[in-house]
PyMOL Python script that loads the backbone (N, CA, C, O; Angstrom):
from pymol import cmd

cmd.read_pdbstr("""\
ATOM      1  N   MET A   1      -3.834 -23.471  11.475  1.00  0.00           N
ATOM      2  CA  MET A   1      -3.368 -22.118  11.433  1.00  0.00           C
ATOM      3  C   MET A   1      -3.621 -21.443  12.787  1.00  0.00           C
ATOM      4  O   MET A   1      -4.715 -21.546  13.341  1.00  0.00           O
ATOM      5  N   SER A   2      -2.629 -20.770  13.301  1.00  0.00           N
ATOM      6  CA  SER A   2      -2.791 -20.122  14.616  1.00  0.00           C
ATOM      7  C   SER A   2      -3.718 -18.898  14.494  1.00  0.00           C
ATOM      8  O   SER A   2      -3.984 -18.381  13.409  1.00  0.00           O
ATOM      9  N   GLU A   3      -4.181 -18.477  15.656  1.00  0.00           N
ATOM     10  CA  GLU A   3      -5.091 -17.309  15.731  1.00  0.00           C
ATOM     11  C   GLU A   3      -4.349 -16.043  15.303  1.00  0.00           C
ATOM     12  O   GLU A   3      -4.926 -15.174  14.651  1.00  0.00           O
ATOM     13  N   SER A   4      -3.084 -15.941  15.667  1.00  0.00           N
ATOM     14  CA  SER A   4      -2.330 -14.745  15.288  1.00  0.00           C
ATOM     15  C   SER A   4      -2.064 -14.653  13.771  1.00  0.00           C
ATOM     16  O   SER A   4      -2.051 -13.572  13.183  1.00  0.00           O
ATOM     17  N   THR A   5      -1.854 -15.822  13.175  1.00  0.00           N
ATOM     18  CA  THR A   5      -1.681 -15.893  11.678  1.00  0.00           C
ATOM     19  C   THR A   5      -2.989 -15.464  11.013  1.00  0.00           C
ATOM     20  O   THR A   5      -2.977 -14.717  10.035  1.00  0.00           O
ATOM     21  N   LYS A   6      -4.112 -15.939  11.544  1.00  0.00           N
ATOM     22  CA  LYS A   6      -5.409 -15.605  10.962  1.00  0.00           C
ATOM     23  C   LYS A   6      -5.629 -14.053  11.023  1.00  0.00           C
ATOM     24  O   LYS A   6      -6.122 -13.427  10.085  1.00  0.00           O
ATOM     25  N   LYS A   7      -5.238 -13.502  12.159  1.00  0.00           N
ATOM     26  CA  LYS A   7      -5.426 -12.033  12.339  1.00  0.00           C
ATOM     27  C   LYS A   7      -4.553 -11.239  11.365  1.00  0.00           C
ATOM     28  O   LYS A   7      -4.982 -10.223  10.818  1.00  0.00           O
ATOM     29  N   LEU A   8      -3.306 -11.723  11.154  1.00  0.00           N
ATOM     30  CA  LEU A   8      -2.433 -11.056  10.215  1.00  0.00           C
ATOM     31  C   LEU A   8      -2.960 -11.178   8.731  1.00  0.00           C
ATOM     32  O   LEU A   8      -2.855 -10.243   7.937  1.00  0.00           O
ATOM     33  N   ILE A   9      -3.495 -12.311   8.429  1.00  0.00           N
ATOM     34  CA  ILE A   9      -4.129 -12.454   7.090  1.00  0.00           C
ATOM     35  C   ILE A   9      -5.320 -11.564   6.958  1.00  0.00           C
ATOM     36  O   ILE A   9      -5.505 -10.941   5.913  1.00  0.00           O
ATOM     37  N   GLU A  10      -6.142 -11.477   7.980  1.00  0.00           N
ATOM     38  CA  GLU A  10      -7.297 -10.544   7.947  1.00  0.00           C
ATOM     39  C   GLU A  10      -6.833  -9.120   7.839  1.00  0.00           C
ATOM     40  O   GLU A  10      -7.431  -8.362   7.075  1.00  0.00           O
ATOM     41  N   GLN A  11      -5.824  -8.705   8.537  1.00  0.00           N
ATOM     42  CA  GLN A  11      -5.322  -7.346   8.434  1.00  0.00           C
ATOM     43  C   GLN A  11      -4.785  -7.085   7.021  1.00  0.00           C
ATOM     44  O   GLN A  11      -5.022  -6.017   6.457  1.00  0.00           O
ATOM     45  N   THR A  12      -4.078  -8.036   6.461  1.00  0.00           N
ATOM     46  CA  THR A  12      -3.578  -7.919   5.072  1.00  0.00           C
ATOM     47  C   THR A  12      -4.769  -7.748   4.138  1.00  0.00           C
ATOM     48  O   THR A  12      -4.762  -6.868   3.277  1.00  0.00           O
ATOM     49  N   ASP A  13      -5.756  -8.555   4.299  1.00  0.00           N
ATOM     50  CA  ASP A  13      -6.932  -8.393   3.416  1.00  0.00           C
ATOM     51  C   ASP A  13      -7.606  -7.058   3.566  1.00  0.00           C
ATOM     52  O   ASP A  13      -8.074  -6.492   2.578  1.00  0.00           O
ATOM     53  N   ARG A  14      -7.672  -6.530   4.785  1.00  0.00           N
ATOM     54  CA  ARG A  14      -8.256  -5.174   4.971  1.00  0.00           C
ATOM     55  C   ARG A  14      -7.387  -4.125   4.309  1.00  0.00           C
ATOM     56  O   ARG A  14      -7.918  -3.176   3.732  1.00  0.00           O
ATOM     57  N   LEU A  15      -6.057  -4.260   4.370  1.00  0.00           N
ATOM     58  CA  LEU A  15      -5.190  -3.313   3.713  1.00  0.00           C
ATOM     59  C   LEU A  15      -5.277  -3.416   2.181  1.00  0.00           C
ATOM     60  O   LEU A  15      -5.173  -2.413   1.476  1.00  0.00           O
ATOM     61  N   LEU A  16      -5.463  -4.605   1.697  1.00  0.00           N
ATOM     62  CA  LEU A  16      -5.678  -4.760   0.249  1.00  0.00           C
ATOM     63  C   LEU A  16      -6.970  -4.051  -0.185  1.00  0.00           C
ATOM     64  O   LEU A  16      -6.999  -3.378  -1.216  1.00  0.00           O
ATOM     65  N   GLN A  17      -8.049  -4.212   0.620  1.00  0.00           N
ATOM     66  CA  GLN A  17      -9.270  -3.504   0.324  1.00  0.00           C
ATOM     67  C   GLN A  17      -9.085  -2.017   0.363  1.00  0.00           C
ATOM     68  O   GLN A  17      -9.561  -1.286  -0.507  1.00  0.00           O
ATOM     69  N   LYS A  18      -8.369  -1.567   1.410  1.00  0.00           N
ATOM     70  CA  LYS A  18      -8.122  -0.123   1.545  1.00  0.00           C
ATOM     71  C   LYS A  18      -7.353   0.404   0.354  1.00  0.00           C
ATOM     72  O   LYS A  18      -7.575   1.538  -0.069  1.00  0.00           O
ATOM     73  N   ALA A  19      -6.444  -0.404  -0.202  1.00  0.00           N
ATOM     74  CA  ALA A  19      -5.698   0.061  -1.376  1.00  0.00           C
ATOM     75  C   ALA A  19      -6.663   0.300  -2.557  1.00  0.00           C
ATOM     76  O   ALA A  19      -6.495   1.256  -3.314  1.00  0.00           O
ATOM     77  N   TYR A  20      -7.660  -0.565  -2.705  1.00  0.00           N
ATOM     78  CA  TYR A  20      -8.616  -0.339  -3.776  1.00  0.00           C
ATOM     79  C   TYR A  20      -9.462   0.903  -3.490  1.00  0.00           C
ATOM     80  O   TYR A  20      -9.882   1.598  -4.414  1.00  0.00           O
ATOM     81  N   SER A  21      -9.704   1.173  -2.233  1.00  0.00           N
ATOM     82  CA  SER A  21     -10.425   2.417  -1.882  1.00  0.00           C
ATOM     83  C   SER A  21      -9.569   3.654  -2.157  1.00  0.00           C
ATOM     84  O   SER A  21     -10.098   4.689  -2.563  1.00  0.00           O
ATOM     85  N   VAL A  22      -8.262   3.561  -1.943  1.00  0.00           N
ATOM     86  CA  VAL A  22      -7.370   4.643  -2.228  1.00  0.00           C
ATOM     87  C   VAL A  22      -7.380   4.890  -3.761  1.00  0.00           C
ATOM     88  O   VAL A  22      -7.470   6.026  -4.227  1.00  0.00           O
ATOM     89  N   LYS A  23      -7.285   3.798  -4.502  1.00  0.00           N
ATOM     90  CA  LYS A  23      -7.255   3.952  -5.990  1.00  0.00           C
ATOM     91  C   LYS A  23      -8.555   4.540  -6.482  1.00  0.00           C
ATOM     92  O   LYS A  23      -8.566   5.240  -7.494  1.00  0.00           O
ATOM     93  N   ALA A  24      -9.655   4.277  -5.795  1.00  0.00           N
ATOM     94  CA  ALA A  24     -10.940   4.810  -6.194  1.00  0.00           C
ATOM     95  C   ALA A  24     -11.032   6.345  -6.039  1.00  0.00           C
ATOM     96  O   ALA A  24     -11.947   6.964  -6.584  1.00  0.00           O
ATOM     97  N   THR A  25     -10.108   6.947  -5.314  1.00  0.00           N
ATOM     98  CA  THR A  25     -10.146   8.419  -5.176  1.00  0.00           C
ATOM     99  C   THR A  25      -9.449   9.146  -6.342  1.00  0.00           C
ATOM    100  O   THR A  25      -9.303  10.368  -6.350  1.00  0.00           O
ATOM    101  N   HIS A  26      -9.019   8.318  -7.342  1.00  0.00           N
ATOM    102  CA  HIS A  26      -8.302   8.911  -8.475  1.00  0.00           C
ATOM    103  C   HIS A  26      -9.079  10.034  -9.198  1.00  0.00           C
ATOM    104  O   HIS A  26     -10.260   9.892  -9.517  1.00  0.00           O
ATOM    105  N   THR A  27      -8.386  11.127  -9.439  1.00  0.00           N
ATOM    106  CA  THR A  27      -8.936  12.171 -10.245  1.00  0.00           C
ATOM    107  C   THR A  27      -7.907  12.512 -11.320  1.00  0.00           C
ATOM    108  O   THR A  27      -6.740  12.743 -11.003  1.00  0.00           O
ATOM    109  N   PRO A  28      -8.317  12.546 -12.567  1.00  0.00           N
ATOM    110  CA  PRO A  28      -7.329  12.733 -13.653  1.00  0.00           C
ATOM    111  C   PRO A  28      -6.674  14.137 -13.498  1.00  0.00           C
ATOM    112  O   PRO A  28      -7.259  15.088 -12.978  1.00  0.00           O
ATOM    113  N   ASN A  29      -5.449  14.181 -13.979  1.00  0.00           N
ATOM    114  CA  ASN A  29      -4.748  15.509 -14.020  1.00  0.00           C
ATOM    115  C   ASN A  29      -5.441  16.408 -14.971  1.00  0.00           C
ATOM    116  O   ASN A  29      -6.010  15.961 -15.966  1.00  0.00           O
ATOM    117  N   PRO A  30      -5.400  17.712 -14.670  1.00  0.00           N
ATOM    118  CA  PRO A  30      -5.939  18.703 -15.650  1.00  0.00           C
ATOM    119  C   PRO A  30      -5.148  18.626 -16.923  1.00  0.00           C
ATOM    120  O   PRO A  30      -4.038  18.096 -16.965  1.00  0.00           O
ATOM    121  N   PRO A  31      -5.732  19.156 -17.942  1.00  0.00           N
ATOM    122  CA  PRO A  31      -5.010  19.181 -19.273  1.00  0.00           C
ATOM    123  C   PRO A  31      -3.621  19.850 -19.157  1.00  0.00           C
ATOM    124  O   PRO A  31      -3.454  20.861 -18.476  1.00  0.00           O
ATOM    125  N   ASN A  32      -2.658  19.262 -19.829  1.00  0.00           N
ATOM    126  CA  ASN A  32      -1.308  19.767 -19.836  1.00  0.00           C
ATOM    127  C   ASN A  32      -0.547  19.665 -18.529  1.00  0.00           C
ATOM    128  O   ASN A  32       0.495  20.297 -18.359  1.00  0.00           O
ATOM    129  N   VAL A  33      -1.067  18.870 -17.605  1.00  0.00           N
ATOM    130  CA  VAL A  33      -0.372  18.676 -16.294  1.00  0.00           C
ATOM    131  C   VAL A  33       0.033  17.190 -16.244  1.00  0.00           C
ATOM    132  O   VAL A  33      -0.809  16.306 -16.403  1.00  0.00           O
ATOM    133  N   ILE A  34       1.278  16.940 -16.032  1.00  0.00           N
ATOM    134  CA  ILE A  34       1.796  15.569 -15.981  1.00  0.00           C
ATOM    135  C   ILE A  34       2.455  15.390 -14.610  1.00  0.00           C
ATOM    136  O   ILE A  34       3.202  16.252 -14.147  1.00  0.00           O
ATOM    137  N   GLY A  35       2.172  14.290 -13.994  1.00  0.00           N
ATOM    138  CA  GLY A  35       2.923  13.902 -12.799  1.00  0.00           C
ATOM    139  C   GLY A  35       2.408  14.422 -11.492  1.00  0.00           C
ATOM    140  O   GLY A  35       3.079  14.241 -10.476  1.00  0.00           O
ATOM    141  N   SER A  36       1.262  15.056 -11.445  1.00  0.00           N
ATOM    142  CA  SER A  36       0.775  15.531 -10.160  1.00  0.00           C
ATOM    143  C   SER A  36       0.068  14.399  -9.447  1.00  0.00           C
ATOM    144  O   SER A  36      -0.351  13.427 -10.075  1.00  0.00           O
ATOM    145  N   ILE A  37      -0.065  14.523  -8.130  1.00  0.00           N
ATOM    146  CA  ILE A  37      -0.758  13.489  -7.341  1.00  0.00           C
ATOM    147  C   ILE A  37      -2.201  13.406  -7.776  1.00  0.00           C
ATOM    148  O   ILE A  37      -2.890  14.416  -7.929  1.00  0.00           O
ATOM    149  N   THR A  38      -2.642  12.177  -7.971  1.00  0.00           N
ATOM    150  CA  THR A  38      -4.019  11.973  -8.497  1.00  0.00           C
ATOM    151  C   THR A  38      -4.901  11.262  -7.534  1.00  0.00           C
ATOM    152  O   THR A  38      -6.067  11.022  -7.845  1.00  0.00           O
ATOM    153  N   LEU A  39      -4.397  10.903  -6.354  1.00  0.00           N
ATOM    154  CA  LEU A  39      -5.202  10.164  -5.375  1.00  0.00           C
ATOM    155  C   LEU A  39      -5.295  11.054  -4.097  1.00  0.00           C
ATOM    156  O   LEU A  39      -4.550  12.017  -3.913  1.00  0.00           O
ATOM    157  N   ASP A  40      -6.249  10.665  -3.244  1.00  0.00           N
ATOM    158  CA  ASP A  40      -6.394  11.391  -1.942  1.00  0.00           C
ATOM    159  C   ASP A  40      -5.091  11.159  -1.150  1.00  0.00           C
ATOM    160  O   ASP A  40      -4.804  10.038  -0.731  1.00  0.00           O
ATOM    161  N   ASP A  41      -4.355  12.173  -0.964  1.00  0.00           N
ATOM    162  CA  ASP A  41      -3.043  12.060  -0.270  1.00  0.00           C
ATOM    163  C   ASP A  41      -3.111  11.591   1.119  1.00  0.00           C
ATOM    164  O   ASP A  41      -2.273  10.800   1.552  1.00  0.00           O
ATOM    165  N   ALA A  42      -4.122  12.070   1.873  1.00  0.00           N
ATOM    166  CA  ALA A  42      -4.266  11.652   3.307  1.00  0.00           C
ATOM    167  C   ALA A  42      -4.636  10.221   3.363  1.00  0.00           C
ATOM    168  O   ALA A  42      -4.051   9.505   4.175  1.00  0.00           O
ATOM    169  N   LEU A  43      -5.552   9.726   2.581  1.00  0.00           N
ATOM    170  CA  LEU A  43      -5.928   8.371   2.598  1.00  0.00           C
ATOM    171  C   LEU A  43      -4.751   7.413   2.190  1.00  0.00           C
ATOM    172  O   LEU A  43      -4.543   6.332   2.741  1.00  0.00           O
ATOM    173  N   PHE A  44      -4.005   7.933   1.161  1.00  0.00           N
ATOM    174  CA  PHE A  44      -2.814   7.165   0.711  1.00  0.00           C
ATOM    175  C   PHE A  44      -1.838   7.055   1.859  1.00  0.00           C
ATOM    176  O   PHE A  44      -1.354   5.960   2.148  1.00  0.00           O
ATOM    177  N   SER A  45      -1.531   8.174   2.532  1.00  0.00           N
ATOM    178  CA  SER A  45      -0.544   8.144   3.615  1.00  0.00           C
ATOM    179  C   SER A  45      -0.981   7.252   4.758  1.00  0.00           C
ATOM    180  O   SER A  45      -0.149   6.568   5.354  1.00  0.00           O
ATOM    181  N   GLU A  46      -2.223   7.241   5.069  1.00  0.00           N
ATOM    182  CA  GLU A  46      -2.798   6.396   6.110  1.00  0.00           C
ATOM    183  C   GLU A  46      -2.571   4.906   5.746  1.00  0.00           C
ATOM    184  O   GLU A  46      -2.127   4.119   6.581  1.00  0.00           O
ATOM    185  N   TRP A  47      -2.897   4.525   4.437  1.00  0.00           N
ATOM    186  CA  TRP A  47      -2.739   3.203   3.970  1.00  0.00           C
ATOM    187  C   TRP A  47      -1.273   2.770   3.983  1.00  0.00           C
ATOM    188  O   TRP A  47      -0.917   1.695   4.465  1.00  0.00           O
ATOM    189  N   LYS A  48      -0.426   3.671   3.421  1.00  0.00           N
ATOM    190  CA  LYS A  48       0.971   3.431   3.319  1.00  0.00           C
ATOM    191  C   LYS A  48       1.633   3.160   4.693  1.00  0.00           C
ATOM    192  O   LYS A  48       2.396   2.206   4.848  1.00  0.00           O
ATOM    193  N   ASN A  49       1.332   3.997   5.653  1.00  0.00           N
ATOM    194  CA  ASN A  49       1.845   3.836   7.011  1.00  0.00           C
ATOM    195  C   ASN A  49       1.377   2.498   7.624  1.00  0.00           C
ATOM    196  O   ASN A  49       2.145   1.818   8.304  1.00  0.00           O
ATOM    197  N   SER A  50       0.134   2.143   7.378  1.00  0.00           N
ATOM    198  CA  SER A  50      -0.375   0.933   7.947  1.00  0.00           C
ATOM    199  C   SER A  50       0.323  -0.298   7.325  1.00  0.00           C
ATOM    200  O   SER A  50       0.633  -1.263   8.023  1.00  0.00           O
ATOM    201  N   VAL A  51       0.560  -0.244   6.019  1.00  0.00           N
ATOM    202  CA  VAL A  51       1.221  -1.363   5.341  1.00  0.00           C
ATOM    203  C   VAL A  51       2.679  -1.445   5.865  1.00  0.00           C
ATOM    204  O   VAL A  51       3.146  -2.532   6.207  1.00  0.00           O
ATOM    205  N   GLU A  52       3.347  -0.377   5.925  1.00  0.00           N
ATOM    206  CA  GLU A  52       4.762  -0.370   6.419  1.00  0.00           C
ATOM    207  C   GLU A  52       4.808  -1.021   7.808  1.00  0.00           C
ATOM    208  O   GLU A  52       5.684  -1.844   8.074  1.00  0.00           O
ATOM    209  N   SER A  53       3.845  -0.648   8.718  1.00  0.00           N
ATOM    210  CA  SER A  53       3.862  -1.203  10.015  1.00  0.00           C
ATOM    211  C   SER A  53       3.616  -2.705   9.973  1.00  0.00           C
ATOM    212  O   SER A  53       4.261  -3.446  10.714  1.00  0.00           O
ATOM    213  N   LEU A  54       2.701  -3.176   9.128  1.00  0.00           N
ATOM    214  CA  LEU A  54       2.435  -4.587   9.026  1.00  0.00           C
ATOM    215  C   LEU A  54       3.658  -5.328   8.538  1.00  0.00           C
ATOM    216  O   LEU A  54       4.032  -6.357   9.101  1.00  0.00           O
ATOM    217  N   ILE A  55       4.292  -4.809   7.482  1.00  0.00           N
ATOM    218  CA  ILE A  55       5.442  -5.480   6.923  1.00  0.00           C
ATOM    219  C   ILE A  55       6.571  -5.599   7.987  1.00  0.00           C
ATOM    220  O   ILE A  55       7.201  -6.648   8.123  1.00  0.00           O
ATOM    221  N   ILE A  56       6.803  -4.490   8.735  1.00  0.00           N
ATOM    222  CA  ILE A  56       7.846  -4.516   9.730  1.00  0.00           C
ATOM    223  C   ILE A  56       7.524  -5.583  10.803  1.00  0.00           C
ATOM    224  O   ILE A  56       8.419  -6.287  11.271  1.00  0.00           O
ATOM    225  N   ARG A  57       6.242  -5.689  11.182  1.00  0.00           N
ATOM    226  CA  ARG A  57       5.838  -6.639  12.186  1.00  0.00           C
ATOM    227  C   ARG A  57       6.016  -8.095  11.688  1.00  0.00           C
ATOM    228  O   ARG A  57       6.452  -8.980  12.424  1.00  0.00           O
ATOM    229  N   VAL A  58       5.664  -8.290  10.430  1.00  0.00           N
ATOM    230  CA  VAL A  58       5.688  -9.704   9.850  1.00  0.00           C
ATOM    231  C   VAL A  58       7.009 -10.106   9.365  1.00  0.00           C
ATOM    232  O   VAL A  58       7.448 -11.228   9.620  1.00  0.00           O
ATOM    233  N   ALA A  59       7.698  -9.205   8.646  1.00  0.00           N
ATOM    234  CA  ALA A  59       8.965  -9.601   7.977  1.00  0.00           C
ATOM    235  C   ALA A  59      10.176  -8.854   8.417  1.00  0.00           C
ATOM    236  O   ALA A  59      11.292  -9.322   8.191  1.00  0.00           O
ATOM    237  N   GLY A  60      10.016  -7.718   9.034  1.00  0.00           N
ATOM    238  CA  GLY A  60      11.153  -6.903   9.510  1.00  0.00           C
ATOM    239  C   GLY A  60      11.613  -5.907   8.496  1.00  0.00           C
ATOM    240  O   GLY A  60      11.352  -6.030   7.300  1.00  0.00           O
ATOM    241  N   LYS A  61      12.318  -4.893   9.009  1.00  0.00           N
ATOM    242  CA  LYS A  61      12.860  -3.810   8.193  1.00  0.00           C
ATOM    243  C   LYS A  61      13.933  -4.235   7.201  1.00  0.00           C
ATOM    244  O   LYS A  61      14.161  -3.554   6.201  1.00  0.00           O
ATOM    245  N   ASP A  62      14.573  -5.328   7.464  1.00  0.00           N
ATOM    246  CA  ASP A  62      15.613  -5.781   6.582  1.00  0.00           C
ATOM    247  C   ASP A  62      15.097  -6.720   5.448  1.00  0.00           C
ATOM    248  O   ASP A  62      15.875  -7.197   4.622  1.00  0.00           O
ATOM    249  N   SER A  63      13.768  -6.965   5.438  1.00  0.00           N
ATOM    250  CA  SER A  63      13.200  -7.842   4.461  1.00  0.00           C
ATOM    251  C   SER A  63      13.101  -7.231   3.097  1.00  0.00           C
ATOM    252  O   SER A  63      13.064  -6.006   2.981  1.00  0.00           O
ATOM    253  N   SER A  64      13.057  -8.012   2.079  1.00  0.00           N
ATOM    254  CA  SER A  64      12.900  -7.464   0.738  1.00  0.00           C
ATOM    255  C   SER A  64      11.470  -6.854   0.564  1.00  0.00           C
ATOM    256  O   SER A  64      11.268  -5.948  -0.245  1.00  0.00           O
ATOM    257  N   TYR A  65      10.505  -7.372   1.336  1.00  0.00           N
ATOM    258  CA  TYR A  65       9.199  -6.795   1.306  1.00  0.00           C
ATOM    259  C   TYR A  65       9.225  -5.297   1.697  1.00  0.00           C
ATOM    260  O   TYR A  65       8.713  -4.420   1.001  1.00  0.00           O
ATOM    261  N   TYR A  66       9.846  -5.083   2.836  1.00  0.00           N
ATOM    262  CA  TYR A  66       9.913  -3.728   3.352  1.00  0.00           C
ATOM    263  C   TYR A  66      10.771  -2.815   2.404  1.00  0.00           C
ATOM    264  O   TYR A  66      10.363  -1.722   2.013  1.00  0.00           O
ATOM    265  N   LYS A  67      11.936  -3.322   2.081  1.00  0.00           N
ATOM    266  CA  LYS A  67      12.826  -2.512   1.175  1.00  0.00           C
ATOM    267  C   LYS A  67      12.167  -2.194  -0.154  1.00  0.00           C
ATOM    268  O   LYS A  67      12.307  -1.077  -0.653  1.00  0.00           O
ATOM    269  N   ASN A  68      11.471  -3.121  -0.724  1.00  0.00           N
ATOM    270  CA  ASN A  68      10.736  -2.862  -2.029  1.00  0.00           C
ATOM    271  C   ASN A  68       9.624  -1.884  -1.816  1.00  0.00           C
ATOM    272  O   ASN A  68       9.419  -0.979  -2.625  1.00  0.00           O
ATOM    273  N   PHE A  69       8.880  -2.058  -0.706  1.00  0.00           N
ATOM    274  CA  PHE A  69       7.748  -1.138  -0.457  1.00  0.00           C
ATOM    275  C   PHE A  69       8.259   0.259  -0.240  1.00  0.00           C
ATOM    276  O   PHE A  69       7.741   1.210  -0.824  1.00  0.00           O
ATOM    277  N   GLU A  70       9.273   0.398   0.597  1.00  0.00           N
ATOM    278  CA  GLU A  70       9.871   1.727   0.867  1.00  0.00           C
ATOM    279  C   GLU A  70      10.429   2.400  -0.358  1.00  0.00           C
ATOM    280  O   GLU A  70      10.341   3.617  -0.521  1.00  0.00           O
ATOM    281  N   ASP A  71      11.026   1.555  -1.249  1.00  0.00           N
ATOM    282  CA  ASP A  71      11.653   2.092  -2.414  1.00  0.00           C
ATOM    283  C   ASP A  71      10.678   2.415  -3.537  1.00  0.00           C
ATOM    284  O   ASP A  71      10.900   3.352  -4.304  1.00  0.00           O
ATOM    285  N   LYS A  72       9.589   1.637  -3.639  1.00  0.00           N
ATOM    286  CA  LYS A  72       8.711   1.780  -4.839  1.00  0.00           C
ATOM    287  C   LYS A  72       7.362   2.384  -4.571  1.00  0.00           C
ATOM    288  O   LYS A  72       6.652   2.713  -5.521  1.00  0.00           O
ATOM    289  N   VAL A  73       6.964   2.549  -3.310  1.00  0.00           N
ATOM    290  CA  VAL A  73       5.649   3.119  -3.001  1.00  0.00           C
ATOM    291  C   VAL A  73       5.863   4.443  -2.300  1.00  0.00           C
ATOM    292  O   VAL A  73       5.856   4.531  -1.072  1.00  0.00           O
ATOM    293  N   LYS A  74       6.055   5.483  -3.120  1.00  0.00           N
ATOM    294  CA  LYS A  74       6.374   6.804  -2.555  1.00  0.00           C
ATOM    295  C   LYS A  74       5.320   7.862  -2.755  1.00  0.00           C
ATOM    296  O   LYS A  74       5.189   8.766  -1.929  1.00  0.00           O
ATOM    297  N   TYR A  75       4.582   7.776  -3.807  1.00  0.00           N
ATOM    298  CA  TYR A  75       3.642   8.859  -4.131  1.00  0.00           C
ATOM    299  C   TYR A  75       2.238   8.362  -4.281  1.00  0.00           C
ATOM    300  O   TYR A  75       1.997   7.192  -4.580  1.00  0.00           O
ATOM    301  N   ALA A  76       1.304   9.276  -4.068  1.00  0.00           N
ATOM    302  CA  ALA A  76      -0.114   8.950  -4.144  1.00  0.00           C
ATOM    303  C   ALA A  76      -0.544   8.860  -5.618  1.00  0.00           C
ATOM    304  O   ALA A  76      -1.258   9.719  -6.135  1.00  0.00           O
ATOM    305  N   SER A  77      -0.077   7.776  -6.275  1.00  0.00           N
ATOM    306  CA  SER A  77      -0.484   7.535  -7.665  1.00  0.00           C
ATOM    307  C   SER A  77      -0.966   6.099  -7.810  1.00  0.00           C
ATOM    308  O   SER A  77      -0.600   5.231  -7.017  1.00  0.00           O
ATOM    309  N   LYS A  78      -1.779   5.854  -8.817  1.00  0.00           N
ATOM    310  CA  LYS A  78      -2.320   4.525  -9.000  1.00  0.00           C
ATOM    311  C   LYS A  78      -1.219   3.468  -9.158  1.00  0.00           C
ATOM    312  O   LYS A  78      -1.316   2.379  -8.592  1.00  0.00           O
ATOM    313  N   SER A  79      -0.191   3.787  -9.914  1.00  0.00           N
ATOM    314  CA  SER A  79       0.878   2.840 -10.208  1.00  0.00           C
ATOM    315  C   SER A  79       1.641   2.471  -8.898  1.00  0.00           C
ATOM    316  O   SER A  79       2.038   1.320  -8.718  1.00  0.00           O
ATOM    317  N   HIS A  80       1.832   3.431  -8.021  1.00  0.00           N
ATOM    318  CA  HIS A  80       2.513   3.162  -6.769  1.00  0.00           C
ATOM    319  C   HIS A  80       1.672   2.270  -5.870  1.00  0.00           C
ATOM    320  O   HIS A  80       2.190   1.363  -5.218  1.00  0.00           O
ATOM    321  N   VAL A  81       0.357   2.536  -5.838  1.00  0.00           N
ATOM    322  CA  VAL A  81      -0.599   1.692  -5.089  1.00  0.00           C
ATOM    323  C   VAL A  81      -0.599   0.266  -5.685  1.00  0.00           C
ATOM    324  O   VAL A  81      -0.616  -0.717  -4.945  1.00  0.00           O
ATOM    325  N   ASP A  82      -0.579   0.169  -6.981  1.00  0.00           N
ATOM    326  CA  ASP A  82      -0.533  -1.126  -7.627  1.00  0.00           C
ATOM    327  C   ASP A  82       0.679  -1.943  -7.148  1.00  0.00           C
ATOM    328  O   ASP A  82       0.552  -3.122  -6.820  1.00  0.00           O
ATOM    329  N   VAL A  83       1.816  -1.316  -7.116  1.00  0.00           N
ATOM    330  CA  VAL A  83       3.049  -1.952  -6.666  1.00  0.00           C
ATOM    331  C   VAL A  83       2.871  -2.430  -5.204  1.00  0.00           C
ATOM    332  O   VAL A  83       3.251  -3.546  -4.850  1.00  0.00           O
ATOM    333  N   GLY A  84       2.286  -1.553  -4.376  1.00  0.00           N
ATOM    334  CA  GLY A  84       2.022  -1.915  -2.978  1.00  0.00           C
ATOM    335  C   GLY A  84       1.067  -3.102  -2.851  1.00  0.00           C
ATOM    336  O   GLY A  84       1.190  -3.933  -1.951  1.00  0.00           O
ATOM    337  N   ILE A  85       0.140  -3.153  -3.756  1.00  0.00           N
ATOM    338  CA  ILE A  85      -0.846  -4.343  -3.738  1.00  0.00           C
ATOM    339  C   ILE A  85      -0.074  -5.583  -4.044  1.00  0.00           C
ATOM    340  O   ILE A  85      -0.266  -6.609  -3.392  1.00  0.00           O
ATOM    341  N   GLY A  86       0.816  -5.520  -5.041  1.00  0.00           N
ATOM    342  CA  GLY A  86       1.610  -6.685  -5.345  1.00  0.00           C
ATOM    343  C   GLY A  86       2.516  -7.124  -4.185  1.00  0.00           C
ATOM    344  O   GLY A  86       2.664  -8.319  -3.930  1.00  0.00           O
ATOM    345  N   ILE A  87       3.086  -6.211  -3.526  1.00  0.00           N
ATOM    346  CA  ILE A  87       3.922  -6.556  -2.344  1.00  0.00           C
ATOM    347  C   ILE A  87       3.096  -7.170  -1.205  1.00  0.00           C
ATOM    348  O   ILE A  87       3.507  -8.134  -0.559  1.00  0.00           O
ATOM    349  N   LEU A  88       1.922  -6.576  -0.987  1.00  0.00           N
ATOM    350  CA  LEU A  88       1.045  -7.167   0.042  1.00  0.00           C
ATOM    351  C   LEU A  88       0.602  -8.564  -0.315  1.00  0.00           C
ATOM    352  O   LEU A  88       0.574  -9.453   0.537  1.00  0.00           O
ATOM    353  N   ARG A  89       0.259  -8.757  -1.555  1.00  0.00           N
ATOM    354  CA  ARG A  89      -0.120 -10.122  -2.028  1.00  0.00           C
ATOM    355  C   ARG A  89       0.982 -11.119  -1.822  1.00  0.00           C
ATOM    356  O   ARG A  89       0.747 -12.253  -1.405  1.00  0.00           O
ATOM    357  N   ALA A  90       2.191 -10.690  -2.115  1.00  0.00           N
ATOM    358  CA  ALA A  90       3.354 -11.594  -1.986  1.00  0.00           C
ATOM    359  C   ALA A  90       3.571 -11.883  -0.444  1.00  0.00           C
ATOM    360  O   ALA A  90       3.891 -13.001  -0.041  1.00  0.00           O
ATOM    361  N   LEU A  91       3.383 -10.844   0.355  1.00  0.00           N
ATOM    362  CA  LEU A  91       3.562 -11.019   1.813  1.00  0.00           C
ATOM    363  C   LEU A  91       2.547 -11.999   2.357  1.00  0.00           C
ATOM    364  O   LEU A  91       2.869 -12.834   3.203  1.00  0.00           O
ATOM    365  N   LYS A  92       1.349 -11.901   1.884  1.00  0.00           N
ATOM    366  CA  LYS A  92       0.223 -12.726   2.331  1.00  0.00           C
ATOM    367  C   LYS A  92       0.528 -14.167   2.021  1.00  0.00           C
ATOM    368  O   LYS A  92      -0.283 -15.046   2.312  1.00  0.00           O
TER     369      LYS A  92
END
""", "prot")
cmd.dss("prot")
cmd.show_as("cartoon", "prot")
cmd.util.cbc("prot")
cmd.orient("prot")
């Protein structure tokens, strides 16, 4: 395995760990509130942008990885981060 491949795998692993950190910021919605953001929005945005950058570098903007990530990881919610985790695992 080349050194650059090892670095990409390490970066992917760091982004997977960061995804779990993002999910750990979850705070439940107040009573009678549905659909509001439940995660730290700034941390989510930082993670999301880093993942998008990695996917573009590894697979390109025309890849199904990027298209799926862009289409399905939009909001700072646990389910969106879970989808992003799945895409990262598949990319790895």
